[in-house]
N, CA, C and O atoms as a DFTB+ gen file, in Angstrom:
712 C
 N C O
     1  1      23.829      33.117    -116.307
     2  2      23.761      34.529    -116.052
     3  2      22.830      35.151    -117.088
     4  3      22.913      34.843    -118.277
     5  1      21.938      36.036    -116.620
     6  2      20.989      36.682    -117.507
     7  2      21.711      37.692    -118.399
     8  3      22.705      38.283    -117.977
     9  1      21.220      37.900    -119.642
    10  2      21.864      38.841    -120.557
    11  2      21.971      40.256    -119.988
    12  3      22.965      40.940    -120.231
    13  1      20.950      40.709    -119.226
    14  2      21.027      42.065    -118.694
    15  2      22.142      42.197    -117.643
    16  3      22.706      43.279    -117.482
    17  1      22.465      41.106    -116.928
    18  2      23.571      41.147    -115.966
    19  2      24.905      41.283    -116.684
    20  3      25.789      42.016    -116.242
    21  1      25.043      40.560    -117.811
    22  2      26.280      40.666    -118.596
    23  2      26.471      42.093    -119.086
    24  3      27.590      42.605    -119.089
    25  1      25.386      42.736    -119.500
    26  2      25.453      44.113    -119.981
    27  2      25.975      45.044    -118.878
    28  3      26.852      45.873    -119.119
    29  1      25.425      44.897    -117.667
    30  2      25.862      45.753    -116.549
    31  2      27.304      45.483    -116.156
    32  3      28.057      46.421    -115.893
    33  1      27.699      44.224    -116.112
    34  2      29.076      43.888    -115.758
    35  2      30.029      44.437    -116.809
    36  3      31.072      44.994    -116.465
    37  1      29.687      44.289    -118.083
    38  2      30.516      44.836    -119.163
    39  2      30.592      46.347    -119.100
    40  3      31.660      46.924    -119.310
    41  1      29.467      47.002    -118.811
    42  2      29.446      48.464    -118.712
    43  2      30.288      48.942    -117.534
    44  3      31.019      49.925    -117.657
    45  1      30.194      48.256    -116.390
    46  2      30.995      48.622    -115.220
    47  2      32.487      48.438    -115.499
    48  3      33.305      49.268    -115.104
    49  1      32.832      47.352    -116.178
    50  2      34.239      47.114    -116.505
    51  2      34.764      48.199    -117.441
    52  3      35.885      48.677    -117.267
    53  1      33.964      48.593    -118.433
    54  2      34.373      49.652    -119.357
    55  2      34.523      50.978    -118.625
    56  3      35.479      51.715    -118.870
    57  1      33.587      51.293    -117.724
    58  2      33.667      52.535    -116.956
    59  2      34.907      52.542    -116.069
    60  3      35.580      53.566    -115.954
    61  1      35.210      51.422    -115.450
    62  2      36.394      51.330    -114.595
    63  2      37.666      51.521    -115.414
    64  3      38.603      52.179    -114.963
    65  1      37.701      50.951    -116.611
    66  2      38.857      51.104    -117.489
    67  2      39.044      52.563    -117.879
    68  3      40.157      53.085    -117.817
    69  1      37.965      53.223    -118.278
    70  2      38.046      54.636    -118.669
    71  2      38.506      55.487    -117.487
    72  3      39.383      56.334    -117.652
    73  1      37.936      55.282    -116.299
    74  2      38.356      56.037    -115.114
    75  2      39.808      55.753    -114.767
    76  3      40.541      56.652    -114.354
    77  1      40.221      54.513    -114.934
    78  2      41.610      54.150    -114.654
    79  2      42.584      54.825    -115.585
    80  3      43.715      55.110    -115.191
    81  1      42.172      55.091    -116.823
    82  2      43.043      55.768    -117.774
    83  2      42.997      57.285    -117.633
    84  3      44.023      57.944    -117.803
    85  1      41.838      57.849    -117.329
    86  2      41.669      59.302    -117.268
    87  2      42.109      59.868    -115.921
    88  3      42.762      60.911    -115.890
    89  1      41.782      59.230    -114.834
    90  2      42.087      59.768    -113.505
    91  2      43.576      60.015    -113.297
    92  3      43.931      61.076    -112.782
    93  1      44.480      59.085    -113.671
    94  2      45.895      59.366    -113.464
    95  2      46.379      60.563    -114.284
    96  3      47.253      61.306    -113.838
    97  1      45.816      60.754    -115.479
    98  2      46.244      61.895    -116.287
    99  2      45.910      63.200    -115.591
   100  3      46.750      64.098    -115.536
   101  1      44.725      63.325    -115.066
   102  2      44.352      64.541    -114.344
   103  2      45.173      64.715    -113.088
   104  3      45.546      65.839    -112.751
   105  1      45.463      63.647    -112.393
   106  2      46.227      63.714    -111.155
   107  2      47.664      64.116    -111.434
   108  3      48.242      64.872    -110.654
   109  1      48.256      63.644    -112.508
   110  2      49.645      63.956    -112.800
   111  2      49.843      65.456    -112.954
   112  3      50.844      65.998    -112.485
   113  1      48.909      66.128    -113.601
   114  2      49.077      67.562    -113.789
   115  2      48.973      68.302    -112.462
   116  3      49.607      69.344    -112.294
   117  1      48.193      67.794    -111.521
   118  2      48.087      68.428    -110.212
   119  2      49.338      68.184    -109.375
   120  3      49.706      69.022    -108.552
   121  1      49.988      67.048    -109.578
   122  2      51.144      66.694    -108.764
   123  2      52.460      67.145    -109.384
   124  3      53.523      66.834    -108.845
   125  1      52.422      67.860    -110.489
   126  2      53.640      68.229    -111.204
   127  2      54.502      69.212    -110.427
   128  3      55.698      69.306    -110.705
   129  1      53.960      69.940    -109.481
   130  2      54.738      70.889    -108.700
   131  2      54.864      72.225    -109.395
   132  3      54.409      72.408    -110.524
   133  1      55.481      73.140    -108.710
   134  2      55.629      74.506    -109.214
   135  2      57.030      74.726    -109.754
   136  3      57.956      73.971    -109.455
   137  1      57.168      75.768    -110.548
   138  2      58.482      76.255    -110.945
   139  2      58.761      77.477    -110.083
   140  3      57.957      78.407    -110.014
   141  1      59.914      77.455    -109.429
   142  2      60.365      78.567    -108.606
   143  2      61.536      79.206    -109.346
   144  3      62.481      78.518    -109.731
   145  1      61.473      80.524    -109.543
   146  2      62.461      81.230    -110.349
   147  2      63.479      81.954    -109.478
   148  3      63.140      82.530    -108.444
   149  1      64.753      81.912    -109.926
   150  2      65.844      82.611    -109.248
   151  2      66.630      83.378    -110.301
   152  3      67.062      82.808    -111.303
   153  1      66.812      84.674    -110.068
   154  2      67.565      85.519    -110.996
   155  2      68.173      86.672    -110.208
   156  3      67.452      87.527    -109.693
   157  1      69.495      86.695    -110.115
   158  2      70.186      87.737    -109.354
   159  2      69.875      89.138    -109.884
   160  3      70.049      90.118    -109.160
   161  1      69.418      89.249    -111.132
   162  2      69.127      90.554    -111.734
   163  2      67.655      90.948    -111.646
   164  3      67.276      92.015    -112.129
   165  1      66.827      90.114    -111.044
   166  2      65.389      90.418    -110.966
   167  2      65.162      91.627    -110.060
   168  3      65.928      91.878    -109.129
   169  1      64.094      92.371    -110.350
   170  2      63.821      93.577    -109.561
   171  2      62.371      93.651    -109.091
   172  3      61.919      94.701    -108.634
   173  1      61.646      92.547    -109.202
   174  2      60.228      92.547    -108.812
   175  2      60.024      92.206    -107.352
   176  3      60.802      92.615    -106.490
   177  1      58.973      91.456    -107.084
   178  2      58.536      91.147    -105.720
   179  2      59.448      90.168    -104.977
   180  3      59.282      89.991    -103.771
   181  1      60.398      89.532    -105.650
   182  2      61.334      88.573    -105.041
   183  2      60.605      87.444    -104.311
   184  3      60.994      87.045    -103.213
   185  1      59.528      86.930    -104.948
   186  2      58.788      85.824    -104.342
   187  2      58.926      84.520    -105.140
   188  3      58.334      83.507    -104.766
   189  1      59.697      84.533    -106.232
   190  2      59.979      83.327    -106.992
   191  2      58.883      82.851    -107.917
   192  3      58.981      81.752    -108.463
   193  1      57.832      83.649    -108.112
   194  2      56.683      83.194    -108.895
   195  2      56.823      83.407    -110.402
   196  3      56.031      82.860    -111.169
   197  1      57.799      84.177    -110.839
   198  2      58.027      84.429    -112.265
   199  2      59.450      84.944    -112.428
   200  3      60.133      85.209    -111.439
   201  1      59.898      85.085    -113.672
   202  2      61.225      85.665    -113.886
   203  2      61.267      87.103    -113.392
   204  3      62.266      87.518    -112.804
   205  1      60.215      87.868    -113.616
   206  2      60.188      89.264    -113.162
   207  2      60.223      89.364    -111.642
   208  3      60.814      90.292    -111.091
   209  1      59.589      88.409    -110.965
   210  2      59.501      88.417    -109.501
   211  2      60.377      87.335    -108.861
   212  3      60.081      86.857    -107.766
   213  1      61.440      86.960    -109.542
   214  2      62.306      85.879    -109.076
   215  2      62.999      86.221    -107.763
   216  3      63.255      87.385    -107.453
   217  1      63.296      85.164    -106.999
   218  2      64.197      85.337    -105.866
   219  2      65.546      85.789    -106.421
   220  3      65.916      85.381    -107.522
   221  1      66.283      86.612    -105.698
   222  2      67.590      87.045    -106.188
   223  2      68.728      86.176    -105.641
   224  3      69.872      86.302    -106.077
   225  1      68.412      85.300    -104.690
   226  2      69.370      84.338    -104.161
   227  2      68.743      82.949    -104.238
   228  3      67.521      82.806    -104.265
   229  1      69.594      81.933    -104.274
   230  2      69.106      80.552    -104.372
   231  2      68.504      80.054    -103.066
   232  3      67.543      79.286    -103.095
   233  1      69.041      80.469    -101.922
   234  2      68.597      79.919    -100.640
   235  2      67.095      80.048    -100.389
   236  3      66.479      79.064     -99.981
   237  1      66.472      81.212    -100.611
   238  2      65.022      81.290    -100.381
   239  2      64.225      80.327    -101.265
   240  3      63.183      79.822    -100.848
   241  1      64.706      80.075    -102.471
   242  2      64.036      79.113    -103.356
   243  2      64.150      77.706    -102.789
   244  3      63.183      76.946    -102.817
   245  1      65.321      77.356    -102.275
   246  2      65.499      76.034    -101.661
   247  2      64.587      75.870    -100.452
   248  3      64.031      74.793    -100.236
   249  1      64.431      76.921     -99.672
   250  2      63.565      76.863     -98.490
   251  2      62.088      76.765     -98.877
   252  3      61.309      76.114     -98.182
   253  1      61.702      77.403     -99.975
   254  2      60.301      77.401    -100.404
   255  2      59.911      76.117    -101.126
   256  3      58.732      75.763    -101.158
   257  1      60.880      75.417    -101.706
   258  2      60.592      74.243    -102.533
   259  2      60.034      73.091    -101.705
   260  3      60.486      72.807    -100.596
   261  1      59.023      72.435    -102.298
   262  2      58.440      71.229    -101.726
   263  2      58.513      70.125    -102.772
   264  3      58.845      70.377    -103.930
   265  1      58.206      68.924    -102.364
   266  2      58.285      67.768    -103.241
   267  2      57.592      68.018    -104.577
   268  3      56.439      68.447    -104.614
   269  1      58.294      67.749    -105.663
   270  2      57.752      67.912    -107.005
   271  2      58.100      69.239    -107.654
   272  3      57.875      69.406    -108.853
   273  1      58.643      70.192    -106.899
   274  2      58.971      71.504    -107.455
   275  2      60.262      71.460    -108.268
   276  3      61.109      70.585    -108.089
   277  1      60.377      72.432    -109.162
   278  2      61.606      72.676    -109.901
   279  2      62.052      74.096    -109.586
   280  3      61.225      74.996    -109.435
   281  1      63.359      74.291    -109.487
   282  2      63.927      75.621    -109.310
   283  2      64.711      75.929    -110.571
   284  3      65.667      75.227    -110.902
   285  1      64.303      76.993    -111.283
   286  2      64.993      77.420    -112.491
   287  2      65.843      78.626    -112.135
   288  3      65.338      79.606    -111.587
   289  1      67.150      78.558    -112.450
   290  2      68.095      79.578    -112.022
   291  2      68.724      80.248    -113.246
   292  3      69.238      79.581    -114.144
   293  1      68.669      81.578    -113.259
   294  2      69.238      82.361    -114.354
   295  2      70.756      82.426    -114.233
   296  3      71.324      82.212    -113.163
   297  1      71.393      82.726    -115.356
   298  2      72.840      82.881    -115.390
   299  2      73.285      83.866    -114.321
   300  3      72.598      84.847    -114.036
   301  1      74.443      83.593    -113.735
   302  2      74.994      84.453    -112.697
   303  2      75.747      83.620    -111.685
   304  3      75.923      82.413    -111.852
   305  1      76.190      84.286    -110.631
   306  2      76.924      83.628    -109.559
   307  2      76.083      83.702    -108.294
   308  3      75.619      84.774    -107.905
   309  1      75.892      82.552    -107.655
   310  2      75.085      82.448    -106.441
   311  2      75.943      81.839    -105.340
   312  3      76.639      80.846    -105.550
   313  1      75.879      82.454    -104.163
   314  2      76.692      82.020    -103.031
   315  2      75.787      81.544    -101.899
   316  3      74.692      82.074    -101.711
   317  1      76.244      80.550    -101.151
   318  2      75.428      80.068    -100.031
   319  2      75.341      81.119     -98.927
   320  3      76.271      81.899     -98.722
   321  1      74.218      81.130     -98.223
   322  2      73.990      82.130     -97.185
   323  2      73.623      81.525     -95.830
   324  3      73.494      82.256     -94.848
   325  1      73.454      80.209     -95.762
   326  2      73.037      79.557     -94.515
   327  2      74.131      78.608     -94.054
   328  3      74.718      77.883     -94.858
   329  1      74.399      78.618     -92.751
   330  2      75.419      77.753     -92.168
   331  2      74.854      76.351     -91.931
   332  3      73.751      76.189     -91.407
   333  1      75.632      75.346     -92.329
   334  2      75.287      73.940     -92.092
   335  2      76.524      73.242     -91.537
   336  3      77.625      73.430     -92.055
   337  1      76.357      72.457     -90.511
   338  2      77.448      71.642     -89.993
   339  2      78.411      72.366     -89.072
   340  3      79.409      71.779     -88.652
   341  1      78.149      73.594     -88.752
   342  2      79.021      74.364     -87.864
   343  2      78.600      75.819     -87.876
   344  3      77.600      76.187     -88.492
   345  1      79.375      76.643     -87.186
   346  2      79.061      78.073     -87.155
   347  2      80.209      78.865     -87.751
   348  3      81.370      78.461     -87.690
   349  1      79.859      79.985     -88.319
   350  2      80.824      80.842     -88.989
   351  2      80.586      80.830     -90.486
   352  3      80.007      79.893     -91.036
   353  1      81.043      81.890     -91.131
   354  2      80.795      82.048     -92.570
   355  2      81.279      80.873     -93.406
   356  3      80.637      80.520     -94.395
   357  1      82.394      80.261     -93.033
   358  2      82.936      79.177     -93.851
   359  2      82.053      77.940     -93.850
   360  3      82.256      77.039     -94.664
   361  1      81.074      77.879     -92.949
   362  2      80.121      76.764     -92.920
   363  2      78.894      77.033     -93.799
   364  3      77.965      76.227     -93.831
   365  1      78.892      78.143     -94.496
   366  2      77.770      78.405     -95.407
   367  2      77.815      77.397     -96.549
   368  3      78.867      77.139     -97.134
   369  1      76.657      76.838     -96.847
   370  2      76.552      75.860     -97.938
   371  2      75.105      75.754     -98.371
   372  3      74.197      76.227     -97.687
   373  1      74.906      75.130     -99.509
   374  2      73.568      74.807     -99.987
   375  2      73.262      73.377     -99.577
   376  3      74.170      72.564     -99.400
   377  1      71.972      73.072     -99.425
   378  2      71.536      71.697     -99.217
   379  2      70.397      71.394    -100.176
   380  3      69.435      72.154    -100.289
   381  1      70.527      70.277    -100.858
   382  2      69.494      69.840    -101.782
   383  2      68.387      69.136    -101.020
   384  3      68.544      68.783     -99.851
   385  1      67.253      68.935    -101.706
   386  2      66.114      68.217    -101.137
   387  2      65.697      67.105    -102.091
   388  3      65.773      67.256    -103.310
   389  1      65.261      66.000    -101.527
   390  2      64.700      64.942    -102.358
   391  2      63.458      65.457    -103.076
   392  3      62.719      66.284    -102.543
   393  1      63.240      64.965    -104.274
   394  2      62.072      65.298    -105.102
   395  2      62.030      66.763    -105.523
   396  3      60.963      67.274    -105.861
   397  1      63.175      67.448    -105.508
   398  2      63.264      68.825    -105.994
   399  2      64.397      68.866    -107.025
   400  3      65.505      68.399    -106.760
   401  1      64.110      69.426    -108.192
   402  2      65.100      69.555    -109.262
   403  2      65.530      71.012    -109.368
   404  3      64.696      71.917    -109.344
   405  1      66.841      71.232    -109.487
   406  2      67.404      72.570    -109.601
   407  2      68.124      72.638    -110.944
   408  3      69.071      71.889    -111.188
   409  1      67.668      73.544    -111.816
   410  2      68.205      73.647    -113.168
   411  2      68.792      75.029    -113.415
   412  3      68.124      76.037    -113.183
   413  1      70.024      75.085    -113.880
   414  2      70.662      76.328    -114.294
   415  2      70.630      76.442    -115.807
   416  3      70.224      75.510    -116.500
   417  1      71.063      77.600    -116.320
   418  2      71.202      77.757    -117.759
   419  2      70.162      78.621    -118.428
   420  3      70.026      78.582    -119.651
   421  1      69.426      79.398    -117.667
   422  2      68.431      80.308    -118.230
   423  2      69.013      81.722    -118.251
   424  3      69.963      82.009    -117.522
   425  1      68.453      82.605    -119.079
   426  2      68.855      84.012    -119.051
   427  2      67.716      84.885    -119.552
   428  3      67.568      85.094    -120.757
   429  1      66.913      85.394    -118.629
   430  2      65.792      86.252    -119.018
   431  2      66.224      87.517    -119.773
   432  3      65.444      88.061    -120.555
   433  1      67.446      87.984    -119.549
   434  2      67.915      89.205    -120.224
   435  2      68.005      89.035    -121.740
   436  3      67.895      90.013    -122.479
   437  1      68.205      87.799    -122.210
   438  2      68.285      87.549    -123.647
   439  2      67.099      86.738    -124.155
   440  3      67.080      86.317    -125.312
   441  1      66.108      86.519    -123.289
   442  2      64.899      85.806    -123.696
   443  2      64.943      84.304    -123.497
   444  3      64.035      83.606    -123.949
   445  1      65.962      83.786    -122.841
   446  2      66.049      82.350    -122.577
   447  2      65.290      82.038    -121.290
   448  3      65.889      81.864    -120.228
   449  1      63.962      81.968    -121.401
   450  2      63.113      81.856    -120.217
   451  2      62.301      80.564    -120.143
   452  3      61.701      80.270    -119.109
   453  1      62.275      79.797    -121.219
   454  2      61.502      78.557    -121.253
   455  2      62.453      77.363    -121.265
   456  3      63.647      77.508    -121.526
   457  1      61.908      76.189    -120.981
   458  2      62.733      74.988    -120.944
   459  2      63.503      74.804    -122.246
   460  3      64.684      74.457    -122.221
   461  1      62.860      75.029    -123.366
   462  2      63.506      74.862    -124.669
   463  2      64.586      75.891    -124.945
   464  3      65.415      75.685    -125.831
   465  1      64.598      76.991    -124.213
   466  2      65.606      78.045    -124.389
   467  2      66.853      77.792    -123.544
   468  3      67.897      78.402    -123.774
   469  1      66.748      76.922    -122.598
   470  2      67.814      76.689    -121.623
   471  2      69.112      76.295    -122.314
   472  3      69.131      75.387    -123.144
   473  1      70.212      76.991    -121.962
   474  2      71.523      76.717    -122.542
   475  2      72.572      76.931    -121.457
   476  3      73.010      78.059    -121.230
   477  1      72.977      75.853    -120.784
   478  2      73.888      75.975    -119.646
   479  2      75.307      76.323    -120.062
   480  3      76.111      76.717    -119.217
   481  1      75.640      76.187    -121.359
   482  2      76.965      76.596    -121.808
   483  2      77.014      78.102    -122.071
   484  3      77.955      78.774    -121.648
   485  1      76.022      78.624    -122.757
   486  2      75.982      80.058    -123.045
   487  2      75.566      80.883    -121.828
   488  3      76.032      82.008    -121.650
   489  1      74.698      80.328    -120.999
   490  2      74.165      81.033    -119.824
   491  2      74.748      80.400    -118.569
   492  3      74.045      79.725    -117.817
   493  1      76.037      80.626    -118.350
   494  2      76.732      79.963    -117.244
   495  2      76.131      80.379    -115.907
   496  3      76.005      81.561    -115.586
   497  1      75.770      79.364    -115.151
   498  2      75.172      79.550    -113.828
   499  2      76.111      78.889    -112.832
   500  3      76.330      77.679    -112.883
   501  1      76.667      79.691    -111.922
   502  2      77.711      79.225    -111.029
   503  2      77.249      79.263    -109.581
   504  3      76.656      80.243    -109.132
   505  1      77.527      78.190    -108.862
   506  2      77.325      78.128    -107.419
   507  2      78.714      78.178    -106.814
   508  3      79.516      77.265    -107.011
   509  1      79.004      79.245    -106.077
   510  2      80.369      79.517    -105.643
   511  2      80.495      79.613    -104.136
   512  3      79.666      80.229    -103.466
   513  1      81.535      79.002    -103.617
   514  2      81.881      79.128    -102.213
   515  2      82.825      80.280    -101.949
   516  3      83.237      80.481    -100.807
   517  1      83.183      81.051    -102.978
   518  2      84.054      82.219    -102.824
   519  2      83.235      83.362    -102.225
   520  3      82.701      84.199    -102.953
   521  1      83.140      83.389    -100.919
   522  2      82.240      84.310    -100.234
   523  2      82.595      85.779    -100.439
   524  3      81.704      86.628    -100.466
   525  1      83.888      86.092    -100.586
   526  2      84.294      87.487    -100.806
   527  2      84.367      87.851    -102.285
   528  3      84.518      89.022    -102.631
   529  1      84.258      86.842    -103.161
   530  2      84.325      87.108    -104.596
   531  2      85.683      87.597    -105.056
   532  3      85.781      88.380    -106.001
   533  1      86.746      87.128    -104.379
   534  2      88.069      87.638    -104.703
   535  2      89.087      86.557    -105.048
   536  3      90.287      86.830    -105.042
   537  1      88.643      85.338    -105.350
   538  2      89.595      84.277    -105.685
   539  2      90.385      84.642    -106.928
   540  3      89.872      85.282    -107.846
   541  1      91.645      84.224    -106.940
   542  2      92.524      84.424    -108.087
   543  2      93.148      83.081    -108.441
   544  3      93.025      82.127    -107.673
   545  1      93.812      82.988    -109.581
   546  2      94.461      81.730    -109.962
   547  2      95.458      81.265    -108.900
   548  3      95.915      82.053    -108.071
   549  1      95.782      79.995    -108.941
   550  2      96.748      79.371    -108.042
   551  2      96.330      79.472    -106.572
   552  3      97.181      79.607    -105.694
   553  1      95.047      79.409    -106.309
   554  2      94.494      79.390    -104.953
   555  2      94.881      80.610    -104.119
   556  3      95.185      80.489    -102.932
   557  1      94.868      81.761    -104.735
   558  2      95.123      83.004    -104.024
   559  2      93.786      83.564    -103.528
   560  3      92.799      83.551    -104.263
   561  1      93.752      84.052    -102.291
   562  2      92.564      84.662    -101.669
   563  2      91.418      83.675    -101.459
   564  3      90.255      84.062    -101.569
   565  1      91.708      82.450    -101.168
   566  2      90.652      81.444    -100.998
   567  2      90.400      81.073     -99.538
   568  3      89.552      80.224     -99.267
   569  1      91.114      81.686     -98.590
   570  2      91.033      81.248     -97.196
   571  2      89.682      81.493     -96.546
   572  3      89.369      80.848     -95.545
   573  1      88.864      82.406     -97.079
   574  2      87.528      82.658     -96.506
   575  2      86.446      81.831     -97.177
   576  3      85.284      81.909     -96.780
   577  1      86.795      81.047     -98.179
   578  2      85.786      80.291     -98.932
   579  2      85.082      79.255     -98.059
   580  3      85.635      78.755     -97.080
   581  1      83.849      78.950     -98.445
   582  2      83.076      77.906     -97.757
   583  2      83.836      76.587     -97.775
   584  3      84.524      76.265     -98.744
   585  1      83.702      75.831     -96.694
   586  2      84.295      74.501     -96.682
   587  2      83.671      73.638     -97.775
   588  3      84.366      72.882     -98.454
   589  1      82.359      73.757     -97.939
   590  2      81.635      72.962     -98.942
   591  2      80.596      73.853     -99.593
   592  3      79.860      74.553     -98.897
   593  1      80.523      73.841    -100.911
   594  2      79.467      74.584    -101.594
   595  2      78.133      73.883    -101.342
   596  3      77.119      74.540    -101.109
   597  1      78.134      72.552    -101.388
   598  2      76.976      71.743    -101.003
   599  2      77.389      70.880     -99.825
   600  3      78.477      70.305     -99.815
   601  1      76.524      70.795     -98.846
   602  2      76.803      69.979     -97.671
   603  2      75.601      69.089     -97.420
   604  3      74.516      69.569     -97.091
   605  1      75.801      67.793     -97.576
   606  2      74.749      66.794     -97.388
   607  2      75.258      65.767     -96.387
   608  3      75.740      64.710     -96.794
   609  1      75.167      66.045     -95.090
   610  2      75.708      65.115     -94.099
   611  2      74.922      63.810     -94.047
   612  3      73.802      63.714     -94.549
   613  1      75.534      62.819     -93.429
   614  2      74.865      61.545     -93.201
   615  2      73.563      61.839     -92.468
   616  3      73.535      62.648     -91.541
   617  1      72.503      61.191     -92.879
   618  2      71.209      61.412     -92.245
   619  2      70.266      62.251     -93.086
   620  3      69.060      62.256     -92.838
   621  1      70.800      62.972     -94.092
   622  2      69.888      63.713     -94.966
   623  2      69.214      62.775     -95.957
   624  3      68.190      63.113     -96.550
   625  1      69.804      61.580     -96.132
   626  2      69.230      60.541     -96.990
   627  2      68.885      61.046     -98.382
   628  3      67.841      60.698     -98.932
   629  1      69.742      61.846     -98.937
   630  2      69.536      62.353    -100.286
   631  2      69.584      61.195    -101.275
   632  3      70.447      60.323    -101.174
   633  1      68.655      61.187    -102.234
   634  2      68.631      60.118    -103.224
   635  2      68.574      60.700    -104.635
   636  3      68.703      61.909    -104.826
   637  1      68.380      59.826    -105.616
   638  2      68.422      60.244    -107.023
   639  2      67.271      61.163    -107.421
   640  3      67.274      61.683    -108.537
   641  1      66.309      61.375    -106.565
   642  2      65.216      62.295    -106.891
   643  2      65.623      63.754    -106.685
   644  3      64.899      64.657    -107.105
   645  1      66.760      63.997    -106.052
   646  2      67.319      65.345    -105.913
   647  2      68.197      65.587    -107.136
   648  3      69.200      64.902    -107.335
   649  1      67.814      66.566    -107.954
   650  2      68.498      66.790    -109.228
   651  2      69.162      68.157    -109.221
   652  3      68.552      69.155    -108.837
   653  1      70.421      68.192    -109.651
   654  2      71.171      69.425    -109.846
   655  2      71.751      69.336    -111.244
   656  3      72.533      68.431    -111.533
   657  1      71.374      70.278    -112.128
   658  2      71.737      70.155    -113.531
   659  2      71.969      71.533    -114.128
   660  3      71.161      72.441    -113.934
   661  1      73.072      71.693    -114.857
   662  2      73.328      72.922    -115.590
   663  2      74.097      73.972    -114.808
   664  3      73.924      75.167    -115.047
   665  1      74.942      73.550    -113.879
   666  2      75.689      74.477    -113.043
   667  2      77.198      74.204    -113.114
   668  3      77.638      73.097    -113.426
   669  1      77.962      75.242    -112.818
   670  2      79.376      75.118    -112.496
   671  2      79.470      75.331    -110.996
   672  3      78.937      76.307    -110.467
   673  1      80.144      74.423    -110.312
   674  2      80.329      74.547    -108.865
   675  2      81.795      74.830    -108.620
   676  3      82.665      74.091    -109.081
   677  1      82.066      75.903    -107.893
   678  2      83.447      76.334    -107.704
   679  2      83.632      77.001    -106.347
   680  3      82.665      77.396    -105.696
   681  1      84.876      77.120    -105.937
   682  2      85.203      77.934    -104.771
   683  2      85.077      77.271    -103.424
   684  3      85.184      77.959    -102.408
   685  1      84.853      75.965    -103.356
   686  2      84.873      75.300    -102.062
   687  2      86.319      75.145    -101.587
   688  3      87.230      75.003    -102.402
   689  1      86.526      75.172    -100.284
   690  2      87.872      75.045     -99.731
   691  2      87.798      74.198     -98.470
   692  3      87.812      74.727     -97.359
   693  1      87.721      72.884     -98.643
   694  2      87.558      71.963     -97.533
   695  2      88.888      71.683     -96.855
   696  3      89.388      70.559     -96.899
   697  1      89.457      72.695     -96.232
   698  2      90.740      72.531     -95.569
   699  2      90.608      72.536     -94.045
   700  3      91.591      72.749     -93.335
   701  1      89.400      72.302     -93.550
   702  2      89.165      72.292     -92.110
   703  2      89.686      71.019     -91.457
   704  3      90.280      70.166     -92.116
   705  1      89.462      70.906     -90.183
   706  2      89.958      69.757     -89.428
   707  2      89.037      68.560     -89.502
   708  3      89.456      67.455     -89.157
   709  1      87.777      68.731     -89.945
   710  2      86.807      67.658     -89.906
   711  2      86.787      66.793     -91.106
   712  3      85.999      65.850     -91.175
């Protein structure tokens, strides 16, 4: 093999190595997905693009989320608004999506707006099936509660890429016939 051929082959191999290392880094930032914000106290455009313009309910954020997105939820109580698995208010539930992470524990009112500020103990974020908001101790006033706060029937094929972190889940009342 002529020396000039070795030079070109070596140069091509080096270029391929550099492209192989740099290209994935640029691609990862493009594939990272968006952060969708939810805050029951927000008063802006309610489009989920920032804390000021956060969705005020979780359901629109779940509907807007696509693969790779994260949903950041501010402290408060959020109730399901969409029926799954049947008809009637008690069938209201949330449904998770693969490749979407849902994180609670933020509080824009006190400045806890970044990942490093997140504190799910101090900023309690609750997903509740208590549709009337009137539950009392010893299961009093729970008859209108959702059967399931989350409903993932067979066939949704939910896997470990669906993440739910930093929430208290309460108020489900699965006393139906099914």
